C-alpha positions in Angstrom: -9.2 3.2 12.8 -7.4 5.4 15.4 -5.9 7.8 13.3 -3.9 9.5 16.6 -2.6 6.0 16.8 -1.5 5.9 13.0 0.3 9.1 13.3 2.5 8.3 16.4 3.4 4.9 14.4 4.2 7.2 11.4 6.1 9.6 13.6 8.5 7.3 14.9 10.3 7.5 11.7 10.5 11.0 11.7 14.4 11.0 11.9 15.1 15.0 10.4 17.3 14.8 7.2 17.2 17.0 4.4 16.8 14.6 1.9 14.9 12.7 4.2 14.0 9.4 1.8 17.1 9.1 -0.1 19.1 7.4 3.3 15.9 4.2 2.7 16.7 4.2 -1.0 20.1 4.9 -2.2 23.4 3.1 -0.6 26.8 5.2 0.1 27.8 4.1 -3.6 24.3 5.7 -5.3 23.1 2.8 -6.4 19.1 1.6 -5.2 19.8 -0.3 -1.7 19.2 -4.1 -2.0 16.2 -3.6 0.4 14.3 -1.9 -2.4 12.8 -4.6 -4.3 12.0 -3.9 -8.2 9.8 -7.2 -9.2 9.0 -8.3 -12.3 5.3 -8.1 -13.3 4.8 -12.4 -13.0 5.5 -11.3 -9.2 2.1 -9.4 -9.1 0.4 -12.1 -11.4 1.6 -14.7 -9.1 -0.2 -12.8 -5.8 -3.3 -12.5 -8.3 -3.7 -16.4 -8.5 -3.3 -17.0 -4.9 -5.9 -14.2 -3.9 -3.0 -12.2 -2.5 -4.2 -9.0 -3.7 -6.6 -6.7 -1.3 -7.6 -3.9 -4.0 -5.9 -2.0 -7.0 -6.0 1.8 -6.7 -4.7 4.8 -9.3 -3.7 8.3 -8.5 -3.9 10.8 -11.4 -2.1 14.4 -11.0 -4.0 16.0 -14.1 -1.1 18.6 -14.6 -2.0 21.7 -17.4 1.6 23.2 -17.7 3.0 20.4 -16.0 3.4 16.6 -15.7 0.3 14.8 -15.7 1.3 11.9 -14.3 -0.4 8.4 -13.3 -0.3 5.8 -10.7 -1.1 2.7 -10.1 -0.8 0.4 -6.6 -2.0 -3.0 -5.3 -2.2 -3.4 -1.8 -1.2 -7.4 -0.7 -2.1 -9.5 2.1 1.2 -9.0 3.5 0.6 -5.3 3.7 2.6 -4.4 0.9 2.1 -1.8 -1.3 3.2 -2.9 -4.6 3.6 0.0 -7.6 2.1 -1.4 -10.8 2.4 1.4 -13.2 4.1 4.7 -12.9 3.5 7.3 -15.9 5.2 10.4 -15.4 3.5 12.1 -17.9 0.6 11.2 -19.8 1.0 14.1 -22.3 4.0 12.2 -23.5 2.1 9.7 -24.6 -0.8 11.8 -25.9 1.4 14.5 -27.0 -1.5 17.0 -26.3 -2.0 19.1 -23.6 -5.8 18.9 -24.0 -7.2 18.0 -20.4 -9.8 15.9 -21.7 -8.1 14.2 -24.4 -5.6 13.1 -21.3 -8.4 11.9 -19.3 -9.5 9.9 -22.3 -6.3 8.7 -22.8 -5.9 7.4 -19.3 -9.4 5.8 -19.1 -8.3 3.7 -22.2 -4.4 2.8 -20.5 -6.4 1.5 -17.2 -9.4 0.0 -18.9 -6.2 -2.3 -20.8 -4.7 -2.7 -17.8 -7.8 -4.1 -16.4 -8.8 -6.4 -19.1 -5.3 -7.8 -18.2 -5.8 -8.2 -14.8 -9.5 -9.8 -15.2 -8.1 -12.9 -16.8 -6.8 -13.7 -13.4 -10.0 -12.9 -11.9 -12.8 -14.7 -14.2 -12.8 -17.6 -12.4 -12.9 -16.5 -9.0 -16.0 -16.4 -6.4 -15.8 -14.8 -3.0 -18.4 -17.4 -1.9 -16.0 -19.2 0.2 -13.7 -15.6 0.8 -15.5 -12.4 1.0 -11.8 -10.8 0.5 -11.1 -12.9 -2.4 -10.4 -10.2 -5.4 -12.7 -11.0 -8.2 -14.0 -10.0 -11.5 -17.9 -9.2 -9.8 -15.8 -7.1 -6.9 -13.3 -5.5 -9.2 -13.6 -2.0 -9.5 -10.8 0.8 -10.1 -10.7 4.1 -8.4 -9.0 6.8 -9.6 -8.2 9.1 -6.6 -7.1 12.9 -8.1 -7.7 16.2 -5.8 -9.1 18.0 -8.9 -12.7 18.5 -8.9 -13.0 19.1 -12.9 -11.0 16.7 -13.7 -12.9 14.0 -11.5 -16.2 15.2 -13.5 -14.4 14.9 -16.5 -13.2 11.2 -15.8 -16.5 10.2 -14.6 -18.3 11.7 -17.6 -16.2 10.0 -20.2 -15.9 7.0 -18.3 -19.7 7.1 -18.6 -19.5 7.8 -22.3 -17.2 5.0 -22.9 -19.3 2.4 -21.1 -16.7 1.8 -18.4 -18.8 0.7 -16.1 -16.3 0.1 -13.4 -14.0 2.7 -13.5 -14.7 5.7 -11.0 -12.9 8.9 -10.0 -12.8 10.1 -6.6 -11.5 13.0 -4.6 -8.4 12.2 -3.0 -7.5 12.1 0.6 -5.0 15.2 1.1 -5.1 16.2 5.0 -5.3 15.7 8.4 -8.7 15.4 10.3 -10.5 13.7 12.8 -10.4 10.5 10.4 -7.7 10.8 8.1 -4.0 11.4 8.2 -2.8 11.9 5.3 -1.8 16.0 5.3 1.5 16.4 4.2 3.7 15.7 7.0 1.8 12.5 7.8 2.3 11.3 4.0 6.2 12.1 4.4 6.2 9.8 7.6 4.3 7.5 6.3 6.8 7.2 3.1 9.5 6.4 5.6 7.0 4.3 7.7 7.1 2.0 4.3 10.4 2.1 3.4 11.8 1.2 6.5 9.5 -1.4 7.1 10.2 -3.2 3.4 6.5 -2.2 3.1 6.6 -1.3 -0.8 8.1 -3.2 -3.7 7.4 -1.9 -7.2 7.3 -3.4 -10.9 10.8 -3.3 -12.5 10.1 -0.4 -15.1 11.5 2.8 -16.0 8.3 4.7 -14.6 8.9 2.9 -11.0 12.7 3.8 -11.3 11.5 7.5 -11.9 9.1 7.4 -9.0 12.3 6.1 -6.2 14.3 8.5 -8.2 11.5 11.8 -7.1 11.4 10.0 -4.0 14.9 10.8 -2.9 14.8 14.4 -4.3 12.4 15.7 -1.6 13.8 18.4 0.8 12.5 19.2 4.1 14.6 22.8 4.7 16.3 23.4 7.9 14.0 24.2 10.9 10.6 23.2 8.6 8.6 19.8 9.2 7.1 20.0 5.6 9.1 19.6 2.3 9.6 22.6 0.2 8.1 21.5 -2.7 9.7 24.4 -4.7 12.8 22.7 -4.6 12.2 20.2 -7.7 9.5 21.1 -8.1 9.0 18.7 -11.1 9.1 15.8 -8.8 6.0 16.5 -7.4 3.5 15.3 -10.1 4.7 11.4 -9.7 5.2 11.6 -6.2 1.4 13.5 -5.6 -0.1 10.3 -7.8 1.5 7.6 -5.7 0.0 9.3 -2.8 -3.4 10.1 -4.1 -3.2 6.1 -5.0 -2.7 5.5 -1.8 -4.4 7.8 0.6 -7.5 5.4 0.8 -5.4 2.1 1.7 -2.9 3.4 3.9 -4.9 2.8 7.2 -5.5 -1.1 6.0 -2.0 -1.1 5.4 -1.4 0.0 9.1 -3.8 -2.0 10.4 -2.2 -5.3 8.5 1.2 -4.1 9.9 -0.3 -4.3 13.8 -1.9 -7.0 13.2 1.3 -9.0 12.4 2.8 -7.6 16.2 4.9 -5.0 14.6 
């Protein structure tokens, strides 16, 4: 798609405020705004049963001295980003700093989640509709920005015979074909919240992700957020952004098709 158009659309939401997402998420009473939908897992299962899910994606920020964060999202046919899982630190589960062990643990978690999803896909076929997600077409793609971790994930997945799980390099830049550098991601986040294009499964992880979103700060006279302020929030945010780094354009196309 035309990424210039994509940038222009997102830029419309570039109102200059320091805590640039906070007004979209928190009301004057300090509560989550009623426009932010925290839904139950059954909402996702219903979408699966009704063929309303395009694809499911994972993002992983591996961390070493900081958090090893994982976020799983789905893109719905309404153009919503649905946050399915958000784990701020895999190391809190594994009790180790070993990146290899954390990669293995992540793959096990994703595999278990996939088995759950497959129960809703096993009787579906794509003969009548190529856009239907089926057991045959469902693959897990883990987007990550660390080449060594990507190699590790793919090697361990192969060793574990997880043939439907792949790790790939996340899109994190603005190029001729992509519009997902830092400023573009900031504007995209404002765009999805302003237009009600994000829902989250109600969980502590989802609430933590929302909290972290509200703490992002753009200093005065700057365009980019300062990631040294509340540095601890960015592992989970990065995992979310990486999970969405291949579907933001598809979401925008759906938004455009509705005449927005």
